[in-house]
PASEBA-1860 file (N, C-alpha, C; in nm, 3 decimals):
! residues 70
1> FIGVVVVT> -2.106/-0.363/-0.225/-2.088/-0.233/-0.163/-1.996/-0.241/-0.041 ~ -2.013/-0.342/0.041/-1.931/-0.357/0.161/-1.785/-0.382/0.123 ~ -1.763/-0.461/0.019/-1.627/-0.488/-0.026/-1.555/-0.362/-0.072 ~ -1.626/-0.274/-0.141/-1.567/-0.149/-0.188/-1.527/-0.062/-0.068 ~ -1.613/-0.058/0.033/-1.584/0.021/0.153/-1.461/-0.034/0.225 ~ -1.454/-0.165/0.242/-1.341/-0.226/0.313/-1.210/-0.204/0.237 ~ -1.212/-0.223/0.106/-1.090/-0.201/0.026/-1.048/-0.055/0.031 ~ -1.142/0.036/0.026/-1.110/0.178/0.034/-1.048/0.213/0.169
9> IMISYFFI> -1.100/0.156/0.276/-1.044/0.180/0.409/-0.902/0.125/0.417 ~ -0.879/0.005/0.365/-0.745/-0.054/0.371/-0.644/0.025/0.288 ~ -0.683/0.066/0.168/-0.593/0.144/0.083/-0.563/0.278/0.150 ~ -0.664/0.340/0.209/-0.643/0.468/0.278/-0.552/0.452/0.398 ~ -0.570/0.344/0.474/-0.486/0.320/0.592/-0.339/0.308/0.553 ~ -0.309/0.227/0.453/-0.171/0.212/0.410/-0.118/0.338/0.344 ~ -0.205/0.415/0.279/-0.163/0.541/0.219/-0.122/0.640/0.327 ~ -0.198/0.645/0.436/-0.163/0.733/0.548/-0.033/0.688/0.612
17> LALNKRGK> -0.016/0.558/0.632/0.110/0.507/0.688/0.228/0.536/0.596 ~ 0.208/0.522/0.467/0.317/0.542/0.371/0.359/0.688/0.366 ~ 0.266/0.779/0.381/0.299/0.921/0.371/0.329/0.985/0.506 ~ 0.324/0.906/0.612/0.361/0.956/0.744/0.508/0.997/0.743 ~ 0.539/1.114/0.797/0.677/1.164/0.790/0.775/1.072/0.860 ~ 0.732/1.005/0.967/0.823/0.915/1.038/0.845/0.785/0.962 ~ 0.751/0.746/0.880/0.758/0.615/0.816/0.798/0.615/0.671 ~ 0.847/0.728/0.618/0.882/0.732/0.476/1.002/0.643/0.448
25> SIYSIVYV> 0.989/0.565/0.343/1.097/0.476/0.301/1.075/0.445/0.154 ~ 1.155/0.354/0.102/1.139/0.311/-0.037/1.002/0.246/-0.057 ~ 0.951/0.182/0.048/0.820/0.119/0.039/0.710/0.222/0.016 ~ 0.725/0.339/0.072/0.626/0.446/0.052/0.619/0.486/-0.094 ~ 0.735/0.501/-0.155/0.741/0.540/-0.296/0.681/0.430/-0.384 ~ 0.717/0.306/-0.356/0.666/0.194/-0.436/0.515/0.181/-0.419 ~ 0.464/0.204/-0.298/0.320/0.195/-0.275/0.244/0.299/-0.357 ~ 0.294/0.421/-0.358/0.229/0.527/-0.436/0.236/0.494/-0.586
33> VLLGYGFF> 0.349/0.442/-0.631/0.362/0.404/-0.772/0.264/0.291/-0.806 ~ 0.253/0.191/-0.717/0.159/0.081/-0.741/0.015/0.130/-0.745 ~ -0.020/0.223/-0.657/-0.156/0.278/-0.660/-0.182/0.354/-0.789 ~ -0.084/0.431/-0.832/-0.099/0.503/-0.959/-0.112/0.408/-1.076 ~ -0.029/0.305/-1.078/-0.035/0.206/-1.185/-0.168/0.132/-1.184 ~ -0.214/0.097/-1.065/-0.343/0.030/-1.053/-0.459/0.117/-1.096 ~ -0.447/0.247/-1.070/-0.552/0.340/-1.110/-0.562/0.349/-1.262 ~ -0.447/0.356/-1.328/-0.450/0.371/-1.473/-0.470/0.238/-1.546
41> AGHVFFSA> -0.418/0.129/-1.492/-0.433/-0.001/-1.559/-0.566/-0.066/-1.524 ~ -0.615/-0.044/-1.404/-0.746/-0.093/-1.365/-0.748/-0.237/-1.319 ~ -0.683/-0.325/-1.390/-0.693/-0.468/-1.359/-0.571/-0.519/-1.283 ~ -0.477/-0.434/-1.251/-0.348/-0.481/-1.202/-0.358/-0.549/-1.065 ~ -0.453/-0.511/-0.980/-0.459/-0.569/-0.847/-0.524/-0.707/-0.846 ~ -0.574/-0.753/-0.959/-0.639/-0.882/-0.964/-0.548/-0.994/-1.013 ~ -0.427/-0.961/-1.056/-0.336/-1.068/-1.096/-0.257/-1.113/-0.973 ~ -0.217/-1.236/-0.972/-0.151/-1.293/-0.855/-0.016/-1.228/-0.827
49> LSTTILGL> 0.062/-1.201/-0.930/0.195/-1.144/-0.909/0.187/-1.003/-0.853 ~ 0.101/-0.919/-0.907/0.093/-0.782/-0.860/0.036/-0.774/-0.719 ~ -0.056/-0.863/-0.685/-0.110/-0.865/-0.550/-0.004/-0.911/-0.451 ~ 0.081/-1.004/-0.491/0.192/-1.046/-0.405/0.287/-0.931/-0.380 ~ 0.320/-0.857/-0.484/0.409/-0.742/-0.468/0.344/-0.636/-0.379 ~ 0.215/-0.611/-0.398/0.143/-0.516/-0.313/0.146/-0.560/-0.167 ~ 0.128/-0.689/-0.143/0.134/-0.742/-0.006/0.271/-0.726/0.056 ~ 0.376/-0.750/-0.023/0.512/-0.731/0.028/0.540/-0.585/0.060
57> VCGGIILK> 0.493/-0.496/-0.024/0.513/-0.353/0.001/0.437/-0.309/0.126 ~ 0.314/-0.353/0.142/0.237/-0.319/0.262/0.302/-0.377/0.387 ~ 0.355/-0.498/0.377/0.429/-0.557/0.488/0.553/-0.477/0.522 ~ 0.623/-0.430/0.421/0.741/-0.346/0.444/0.705/-0.215/0.511 ~ 0.592/-0.156/0.472/0.547/-0.032/0.536/0.518/-0.056/0.684 ~ 0.451/-0.167/0.713/0.419/-0.198/0.853/0.548/-0.221/0.932 ~ 0.644/-0.293/0.875/0.770/-0.316/0.945/0.846/-0.187/0.969 ~ 0.853/-0.100/0.870/0.923/0.027/0.887/0.852/0.115/0.989
65> YGERET> 0.720/0.115/0.987/0.643/0.194/1.082/0.666/0.143/1.224 ~ 0.673/0.011/1.241/0.698/-0.049/1.372/0.838/-0.021/1.422 ~ 0.937/-0.018/1.332/1.074/0.012/1.372/1.086/0.154/1.424 ~ 1.015/0.245/1.366/1.026/0.386/1.404/0.955/0.415/1.535 ~ 0.856/0.333/1.572/0.785/0.355/1.698/0.867/0.310/1.817 ~ 0.950/0.208/1.799/1.027/0.156/1.913/1.160/0.223/1.926
END
């Protein structure tokens, strides 16, 4: 139960950052596509390659969000 709550909070946090008007970029689009793909495929976030891509996209969102604040 705790794991589901933590994952939901993390996905929501990056979703809010991705859809923030100041932080929109290609990473935002890719993040939404990955979430949609993960929702329909179900198992996609458990493979090593897709999790690596998700991590790179989330890192890109954080970098873009940080660039816009400064």
